[in-house]
VEXVOKOL-30856 format. One record per residue (C-alpha): residue number from 1; x, y, z. Coordinates in Angstrom, 2 decimals. Each point is the difference from the previous one (the first is absolute). Layout:
REM VEXVOKOL-30856
    nr        px        py        pz
   NUM         X         Y         Z
...
***
This chain:
REM VEXVOKOL-30856
    nr        px        py        pz
     1    157.30     97.60    102.20
     2     -1.82      0.97     -2.93
     3     -3.50      1.27      0.61
     4     -3.01      0.49     -2.31
     5     -3.91      1.05      0.40
     6     -3.34     -0.72     -2.06
     7     -3.43      0.00      1.26
     8     -2.94     -2.17     -0.37
     9     -3.68      0.23      1.52
    10     -1.46     -2.49      2.67
    11     -3.89     -0.46     -0.28
    12     -2.01     -0.64      3.42
    13     -3.44     -0.26     -1.45
    14     -0.50      2.53     -2.59
    15      2.08      2.51      1.57
    16      3.84      0.10     -1.20
    17      2.97      1.44      2.17
    18      3.35      0.54     -2.01
    19      2.92     -1.94      1.33
    20      3.81      0.62     -0.44
    21      2.02     -2.80     -1.23
    22      3.43      0.31      0.94
    23      2.79     -2.38     -1.35
    24      3.80     -0.12      1.66
    25      2.73     -2.07     -0.97
    26      2.47     -0.71      2.68
    27      2.85     -2.42      0.97
    28     -1.29     -3.28      1.55
    29     -1.39     -3.23     -1.02
    30     -1.58      0.43     -3.66
    31     -3.78     -0.35      0.00
    32     -3.12      2.15     -0.21
    33     -1.52      1.02      3.46
    34     -3.27      1.56      0.16
    35     -1.43      2.01      2.98
    36     -2.93      2.02      0.74
    37     -3.03     -2.68      1.05
    38     -0.20     -1.71     -3.25
    39     -2.36     -2.64     -0.25
    40      0.46     -3.16     -1.68
    41     -0.81      0.92     -3.42
    42      2.39      2.88      0.20
    43      2.98     -1.98      1.88
    44     -0.05     -2.18     -2.98
    45      0.88      3.11     -2.36
    46      3.73     -0.82      0.79
    47     -0.33     -3.22     -2.56
    48     -2.18      1.84     -2.70
    49      2.25      3.18      0.12
    50      3.05     -2.16     -0.45
    51     -1.21     -2.08     -2.70
    52     -1.43      2.68     -1.81
    53      3.33      2.15     -0.10
    54      2.04     -3.27     -1.13
    55     -2.42     -0.47     -2.77
    56     -0.12      3.61     -1.09
    57      3.80     -0.27     -0.79
    58      1.23      1.82      2.96
    59      2.75     -1.42      2.90
    60     -1.32     -0.52      3.59
    61      2.44      1.97      2.40
    62      1.92     -2.43      1.63
    63     -0.09      2.16      3.47
    64     -2.50      0.10      3.29
    65     -3.15      1.82     -1.15
    66     -2.60      1.73      2.52
    67     -2.97      1.19     -1.20
    68     -2.23      1.99      2.35
    69     -3.58      1.17     -0.64
    70     -1.10      3.01      1.87
    71     -2.01      0.71      2.18
    72      1.48     -3.04      1.83
    73     -3.04     -0.30      2.14
    74     -2.51     -0.47     -2.56
    75     -1.00     -3.44     -1.20
    76      0.72     -0.46     -3.41
    77     -1.56     -3.02     -2.35
    78      0.09     -1.42     -3.57
    79      2.22      0.14     -2.90
    80     -0.76      3.68     -0.96
    81      3.59      1.01      1.28
    82      2.09     -2.21     -2.45
    83      0.75      2.47     -2.50
    84      0.96      2.62      2.51
    85      2.18     -2.46      1.95
    86      1.84     -1.13     -3.40
    87      0.48      3.68     -1.43
    88      1.30      1.35      3.87
    89      2.71     -3.17     -0.03
    90      1.07      0.58     -3.44
    91      0.46      3.96      0.62
    92      2.01     -0.88      3.01
    93      2.10     -2.21     -2.14
    94      0.60      3.00     -2.39
    95     -1.66     -2.04     -2.67
    96     -2.51      2.62     -0.60
    97      0.65      3.86      0.96
    98     -1.35      0.79      3.43
    99     -1.21      3.22     -1.63
   100     -2.53     -1.40     -2.24
   101     -1.61     -1.98      2.88
   102     -0.54      3.14      2.29
   103     -3.69      0.95      0.18
   104     -1.08     -3.35     -1.78
   105     -2.86     -2.28      1.46
   106      0.27     -3.36     -1.40
   107     -2.92     -2.41      0.16
   108     -0.26     -3.52     -1.52
   109      0.96     -3.72      0.91
   110      2.95     -1.61     -1.72
   111      0.01     -3.35     -1.72
   112      2.89     -2.15      0.12
   113      0.94      0.60     -3.56
   114     -0.33      3.71      0.45
   115     -3.34      0.90     -1.28
   116     -1.94      2.84      1.89
   117     -3.36     -1.99      0.81
   118     -3.10      2.10      0.70
   119     -1.42      0.26      3.64
   120     -3.04      0.90      1.84
   121     -0.61      3.19      1.42
   122      2.29      2.33     -2.44
   123     -2.65      2.83     -0.17
   124     -0.27      0.32      3.77
   125      3.63     -0.03      0.44
   126      0.41      2.82     -2.67
   127     -2.34      1.95      1.44
   128      1.77      0.11      3.52
   129      3.29      0.57     -2.02
   130     -1.55      3.10     -1.63
   131     -1.43      1.11      3.30
   132      3.77     -0.29      1.54
   133      1.08      1.99     -2.40
   134      1.81     -2.26     -2.42
   135     -0.40      0.94     -3.80
   136      1.58     -3.10     -1.70
   137     -1.17     -3.53      0.73
   138      1.37     -3.11     -1.77
   139     -2.48     -2.97     -0.47
   140     -0.28     -3.19     -2.20
   141     -1.09      0.50     -3.50
   142     -3.30     -1.99      0.83
   143     -0.76      2.51      2.75
   144      0.98      3.35     -2.09
   145     -3.89      1.03     -1.06
   146     -1.18     -0.64      3.28
   147      2.93      2.03      1.73
   148     -0.58      2.81     -2.71
   149     -3.64      0.81      1.38
   150      1.88      1.95      2.70
   151      0.47      3.61     -1.21
   152      3.17      2.03      0.72
   153      2.14     -3.34      0.14
   154      2.62     -1.00     -2.81
   155     -0.43     -3.70     -0.63
   156      3.13     -2.10     -1.04
   157     -0.93     -3.34     -1.01
   158      2.38     -3.09     -1.05
   159     -0.69     -3.62     -0.55
   160      3.28     -1.13      1.09
   161      2.64      0.82      2.60
   162      2.76      0.29     -2.58
   163     -2.16      2.56     -2.21
   164     -0.74      1.99      3.46
   165      3.72      0.08      0.42
   166      0.63      1.27     -3.65
   167     -2.42      2.79      0.99
   168      1.83      1.08      3.02
   169      3.52     -0.16     -1.80
   170     -1.46      1.87     -2.79
   171      0.58     -2.60     -2.51
   172     -2.02     -1.19     -2.70
   173     -2.32     -2.60      0.80
   174      0.58     -3.96     -0.68
   175     -1.86     -1.58     -3.21
   176     -2.25     -1.89      1.99
   177     -1.23      3.50      1.55
   178     -0.93      1.38     -3.20
   179     -3.68     -1.77      0.24
   180     -1.76     -1.31      2.73
   181      0.55     -3.43      0.93
   182     -3.54     -0.87      0.03
   183     -2.47      2.29     -1.99
   184     -2.99     -1.27      1.48
   185      1.41      1.25      3.62
   186      0.44      3.46     -0.87
   187     -2.90      2.11      0.88
   188     -2.15      1.83     -2.69
   189     -1.30      2.71      2.32
   190     -3.64     -1.08     -0.40
   191     -2.10      0.15      3.05
   192     -1.65     -2.71      1.93
   193     -3.88     -0.33     -0.52
   194     -1.36     -1.93      2.99
   195      1.54     -3.71     -0.89
   196     -2.20     -1.51      2.49
   197     -3.27      1.02     -2.01
   198     -0.53     -0.87     -3.72
   199     -0.08      3.29     -2.30
   200     -3.51     -0.75     -1.76
   201     -2.09      0.17      3.15
   202     -2.71      2.28     -0.10
   203     -2.59      1.23      2.31
   204     -2.82     -0.76     -2.79
   205      0.64     -3.43      0.34
   206     -1.80     -0.29      3.15
   207     -3.66     -0.50     -0.46
   208     -2.54      1.52      2.37
   209      1.31      1.21      3.53
   210     -0.40      3.45     -0.74
   211      0.23      1.04      3.87
   212      3.37     -1.93      0.23
   213      1.03      1.82     -3.21
   214     -0.65      3.20      1.80
   215      1.80     -1.38      3.08
   216      3.26     -0.38     -2.20
   217     -0.55      3.27     -1.58
   218      0.23      1.63      3.36
   219      2.68     -2.16      1.46
   220      2.33      0.92     -3.03
   221     -0.86      3.78      0.48
   222      0.57      0.14      3.82
   223      2.23     -2.69      0.64
   224     -2.77     -1.52      2.10
   225      0.30     -3.83      1.37
   226     -2.72     -2.56     -1.20
   227     -1.61     -3.19      1.32
   228     -2.05     -2.10     -2.34
   229     -2.19     -3.02      1.26
   230     -2.22     -2.14     -2.06
   231     -0.23     -3.30     -1.34
   232      2.12     -1.57     -2.71
   233     -0.36      1.09     -3.43
   234     -1.57      3.53      0.87
   235      3.18      2.00     -1.36
   236      2.34      0.81      3.16
   237      3.35     -1.28     -1.65
   238     -1.07      1.81     -3.22
   239     -0.88      3.25      1.45
   240      3.19     -0.01      2.26
   241      2.35     -0.78     -2.98
   242     -1.34      2.93     -1.87
   243      0.32      2.58      2.61
   244      3.81      0.78     -1.38
   245     -1.46      0.65     -3.40
   246     -1.78      3.13      1.48
   247      2.83      1.44      2.04
   248      2.26      2.92     -1.46
   249      3.62     -0.89     -0.71
   250      2.68      0.54      2.87
   251      1.36      3.52      0.53
   252      3.50      0.15     -0.34
   253      1.20     -0.06      3.47
   254     -2.48     -2.67      0.83
   255      1.43     -2.15     -3.16
   256      3.31      0.41      1.25
   257     -1.17     -1.15      3.65
   258     -1.81     -2.93     -1.31
   259      2.88     -1.10     -2.44
   260      2.32      0.12      2.98
   261     -1.74     -2.58      1.77
   262     -0.37     -2.22     -2.53
   263      3.56      0.36     -0.85
   264      0.96     -1.15      3.61
   265     -2.84     -2.90     -0.35
   266      1.91     -0.83     -3.42
   267     -3.47     -0.19     -1.77
   268      0.69      2.63     -2.71
   269     -0.17     -1.82     -3.35
   270      3.06      0.09     -2.12
   271      0.30      2.93     -2.54
   272     -3.02      1.80      2.04
   273      1.84      2.50      2.84
   274     -2.94      2.36      0.70
   275     -3.41     -0.69      1.31
   276     -2.42      2.57     -1.14
   277     -3.34     -1.94      0.95
   278     -1.36     -0.68      3.37
   279      1.09     -3.54      0.52
   280     -2.35     -2.67      0.69
   281      0.89     -2.82      2.66
   282     -2.30     -2.91      0.71
   283      1.73     -2.28      2.47
   284     -1.22     -3.80      0.65
   285     -2.32     -0.51      3.17
   286      2.73     -2.39      1.13
   287      2.32      2.80      0.31
   288      1.77      0.63      3.41
   289      0.24      3.01      2.19
   290      3.37      0.73     -0.85
   291     -0.58     -0.63     -3.86
   292     -2.66      2.60      0.52
   293      1.70      3.08      1.84
   294      3.27     -0.98     -0.77
   295      3.32     -1.22      2.22
   296      2.26     -3.30     -0.55
   297      2.57     -1.76      2.01
   298      3.15      2.03      1.41
   299      0.87      2.76     -2.03
   300     -1.62     -0.40     -3.14
   301     -3.51      1.80      0.11
   302     -1.95      0.20     -3.04
   303     -3.29      1.88     -0.53
   304     -3.05     -1.79      0.36
   305     -3.35      0.27     -2.03
   306     -1.32      3.06      1.58
   307      3.40      1.76     -1.45
   308     -0.29     -1.71     -3.09
   309     -3.43      1.60     -0.18
   310      1.26      3.54      0.80
   311     -1.77      2.73     -1.80
   312     -2.19     -2.58     -1.74
   313     -2.34     -3.07      1.18
   314      0.23     -2.75      2.34
   315     -2.68     -2.57     -1.00
   316     -0.69     -2.85      2.72
   317     -2.61     -2.55     -1.60
   318     -1.77     -2.30      2.33
   319      0.87      2.49      2.75
   320     -1.15     -2.36      2.90
   321      2.21     -2.71     -1.15
   322      3.10      1.88      0.76
   323      1.54     -0.67      3.70
   324     -1.44      2.62      2.62
   325      3.14      1.11      0.91
   326      0.65      0.64     -3.54
   327     -2.71      2.32     -0.59
   328      0.00      1.82      3.36
   329      3.75      0.83     -0.85
   330     -1.31      2.28     -2.79
   331     -1.51      2.57      2.64
   332      3.08      1.57      0.76
   333      1.18      0.58     -3.75
   334     -3.48      0.92     -0.80
   335      0.19      2.92      2.66
   336      3.53      1.41     -0.20
   337      0.74     -0.70     -4.06
   338      3.25     -2.23      1.44
   339      1.36     -2.97      0.99
   340      2.69     -0.06      2.86
   341      2.02     -3.40      0.62
   342      2.37     -0.26      2.90
   343      2.78     -2.31      0.42
   344      3.13     -0.02      2.27
   345      1.78      2.00     -2.62
   346     -2.52      2.52     -0.26
   347     -3.27      1.03     -1.43
   348     -0.86      0.49     -3.61
   349     -2.79      1.88     -1.37
   350     -1.84     -1.16     -3.38
   351     -3.00      2.54     -1.64
   352     -3.16     -1.49     -0.07
   353     -2.78      2.35     -0.95
   354     -2.43     -2.07     -2.15
   355     -3.36     -0.68     -0.87
   356     -1.34     -3.06      1.58
   357     -2.63     -2.12     -1.60
   358     -1.71     -3.07      1.68
   359     -2.22     -2.36     -1.51
   360     -1.85     -2.73      1.99
   361     -2.63     -2.88     -0.40
   362     -3.04      0.26      2.50
   363      1.03     -3.51      1.40
   364      2.74     -2.88     -0.17
   365     -2.17     -2.29     -2.47
   366     -0.09      3.03     -2.61
   367     -3.50     -0.98     -1.29
   368     -0.99      1.88     -2.84
   369     -3.62      0.37      1.42
   370     -0.99      0.41      3.55
   371     -2.56     -2.93     -0.12
   372      2.82     -2.16     -1.06
   373      2.26      0.95      2.98
   374      0.60     -2.83      2.44
   375      1.60      2.16      2.62
   376     -1.50      0.48      3.50
   377     -0.77      3.50      0.99
   378      2.91     -0.11      2.63
   379      2.28     -1.28     -2.54
   380     -0.94      3.15     -2.46
   381      0.33      2.51      2.92
   382      3.57     -1.24      0.96
   383      1.26     -0.27     -3.53
   384     -1.00      3.72     -0.60
   385      1.43      1.02      3.12
   386      3.32     -1.27     -1.09
   387      0.64      3.39     -1.36
   388     -0.09      1.83      3.12
   389     -1.84      3.11      1.30
   390      3.29      2.25      0.46
   391      1.09     -0.82     -3.69
   392     -3.84      0.66     -1.22
   393      0.04      3.15      1.76
   394      2.68      1.14     -2.21
   395     -1.64     -0.84     -3.24
   396     -1.72      3.04     -1.77
   397     -2.18     -1.87     -2.49
   398     -2.04     -3.14      0.75
   399     -2.26     -1.68     -2.40
   400     -1.93     -2.98     -0.07
   401     -0.57     -1.61     -3.47
   402     -2.66     -2.00     -1.39
   403      0.27     -2.10     -3.44
   404     -0.86      1.93     -3.23
   405     -3.32     -0.51     -1.10
   406     -0.68     -1.69     -3.58
   407     -0.70      3.29     -1.47
   408      3.25      1.59      1.13
   409      1.95     -2.92     -1.18
   410     -1.61     -0.14     -3.29
   411     -0.51      3.98     -0.89
   412      2.34      1.74      2.77
   413      3.13     -0.06     -2.23
   414     -1.54      2.67     -2.48
   415     -0.62      2.57      2.54
   416      3.13     -0.66      2.35
   417      2.58      2.70      0.17
   418      3.58     -0.92     -1.06
   419      2.99      0.80      2.47
   420      1.08      2.87     -2.27
   421     -3.26      2.09      0.59
   422      0.04     -0.59      3.90
   423      3.71      0.58     -0.01
   424     -0.57      3.49     -1.34
   425     -2.60      0.90      2.52
   426      2.34     -1.26      2.78
   427      2.95      2.21     -1.24
   428     -2.30      2.82      0.18
   429     -1.21     -0.49      3.28
   430      4.05     -0.64      0.99
   431      0.59      3.34     -1.35
   432     -2.94      1.71      1.92
   433      1.52     -1.62      3.20
   434      3.56      1.03     -0.92
   435     -1.04      3.56     -0.76
   436     -1.79     -0.24      3.73
   437      3.16     -1.51      1.88
   438      2.46      2.75     -1.71
   439      2.49      0.63      2.43
   440     -0.46     -3.36      2.22
   441      2.18     -2.98     -0.18
   442     -3.16     -2.03     -0.83
   443     -1.18     -1.35     -3.58
   444     -3.12     -1.56      0.14
   445     -3.04      0.18      2.66
   446      0.81     -3.40      1.76
   447      3.45      1.60      1.10
   448     -1.66      2.99      1.93
   449      0.61     -0.60      3.68
   450     -3.05     -0.09      2.14
   451      0.75      3.42      2.19
   452      0.88      1.84     -3.14
   453     -3.54     -1.62     -1.53
   454     -1.94      1.08      2.90
   455      1.75      3.45      0.27
   456     -0.12      1.20     -3.59
   457     -2.01     -2.37     -1.91
   458     -3.20     -0.44      1.82
   459     -3.11      0.49     -2.05
   460     -3.00      2.30      1.52
   461     -2.54     -1.18      3.05
   462     -2.62     -0.87     -2.93
   463      2.08     -2.03     -2.10
   464      1.55     -2.06      3.23
   465     -3.71     -0.54      1.36
   466      0.10     -3.71     -0.94
   467      3.39     -0.41      1.46
   468     -0.73      1.31      3.26
   469     -2.92     -2.28      0.49
   470      2.12     -2.69     -0.92
   471      2.52      1.03      2.48
   472     -2.66      0.67      2.73
   473     -1.38     -3.72     -0.38
   474      3.49     -1.38      0.37
   475      0.08     -1.66     -3.46
   476      2.66      2.28     -1.30
   477      3.69      0.14      1.87
   478      2.14      3.06     -0.12
   479      2.34     -1.81     -2.76
   480     -3.25     -1.04     -1.87
   481     -0.86      3.73      0.24
   482      3.44      1.24     -1.67
   483     -0.36     -2.76     -2.65
   484     -3.58      0.99     -0.99
   485      1.26      3.69     -0.24
   486      2.87     -0.93     -2.48
   487     -2.56     -2.28     -1.99
   488     -2.41      3.16     -0.02
   489      2.49      2.48     -1.39
   490      1.16     -2.65     -2.80
   491     -3.69     -0.41     -0.94
   492     -0.17      3.83      0.26
   493      3.17      0.12     -2.55
   494     -1.59     -2.37     -2.36
   495     -3.10      1.80     -0.30
   496      1.29      3.66     -0.10
   497     -0.77      1.22      3.23
   498      1.85      2.90      1.93
   499     -1.05     -1.96      3.35
   500     -1.82     -3.40      0.95
   501     -3.75      0.64      0.12
   502     -2.39     -2.40      1.86
   503     -0.35     -2.43     -2.86
   504      3.92     -0.31      0.06
   505      0.28     -0.64      3.31
   506     -3.02     -2.32      0.08
   507      1.64     -1.88     -2.66
   508      3.21     -0.39      1.51
   509     -1.81     -0.99      3.08
   510     -1.73     -2.66     -1.94
   511      3.10     -1.44     -1.34
   512      1.52     -0.14      3.46
   513     -2.85     -1.94      1.53
   514     -0.58     -2.39     -3.23
   515      1.01     -3.44      0.67
   516      0.69      0.06      3.58
   517     -1.97     -2.64      2.17
***
């Protein structure tokens, strides 16, 4: 019996686990037998691998081949194991030196012609290999730039199985490997800049709405959730789309985290391996609960909208039009910053720490003026309560917008601040926040847990007087108190105050109550 071993990675959500791929050639009926709980796509690897080996100019061993994926008890899915299976089989047949495969982690799908096709989830797979202690990873050439984002890992890329075998045999590469097969598919190292939002958006485009622009600034500085209500045409969508222009770039660890999610989801644009700006995700109001929080059928679990908006903005326009169950499903990720999806095979976790922005009309008919509204009071009330109280309780900033006046429409553009000016203030406020939170795992005021907020970051009695009165009247909940304090700290950071004063807390309390019926 001849035995050889390589390694690959199994992805469960955005978490990767290193898998040993062992190939053994024994006597018996010729054929390839795959064991280790493979799914349908992985079971079909025997046909892809056989054709790829033939079309790479190699002979298929005319013996019984057993390929084992360890640990055998872990379900495995997808075509990510193709290259590892092919190389292990050829090493067992002594076509390539077994020592050249030692320590390698091989990732990629094989085409029938022997090409190494790009796959989804390369970044989290390479991260898992690095955490396991592996230092050399083989990936398809089109995934090379994404894999090279992981520090401390040597990335070997190849366009075809034949080219990879030449590398393992220490032979010159074939002629067709000298240049990429498709230059447009080779990453150029540039960064993604929010593909969902046009690059020419600017806050100065919004006429009027000074209070709403101030709310956007507070949201960007502290990561606070927003809820805009108002008639059509008052600028709700314009304001929400310009929130990303006020937010600072992602820090390196956050950028890798966000990129890993989009890599698994297959939403990374070709040639742009790293997301460095906060993402902006705006699903349609017909989105299902599974598309919002993530899920899928069987073992194929995909991140949902809340995870695609991780470290960025999730914008739900026409919020009352979403199904009630879909909106209420946001409550758990808003509190915990992650989504846990349970299936028979196990539980997957997806990060989901995002800034939620909701926009809503006051009634179903969406009349531009209240005098033109044809909805009965009961209909208006029922429509507004589709955004339920428990969800509203988790929104920090609520604002009811009115249409811009004629003077604002004609002259406000001359005085409106551009995004760059506001973004500079946001950056300074975040630096003050980081200085105060040094030595803690939190980066923004919205991330501070309630117990720590009340224990270490509670202002003096004079500043808290208005909040105490609201608590006594019962117009402010315990959760609302925490959110008011977080917003007050952000307002203080924007104003350069060492601690929130009565005006800061009063402003935060007003934004908490505004727009609530």
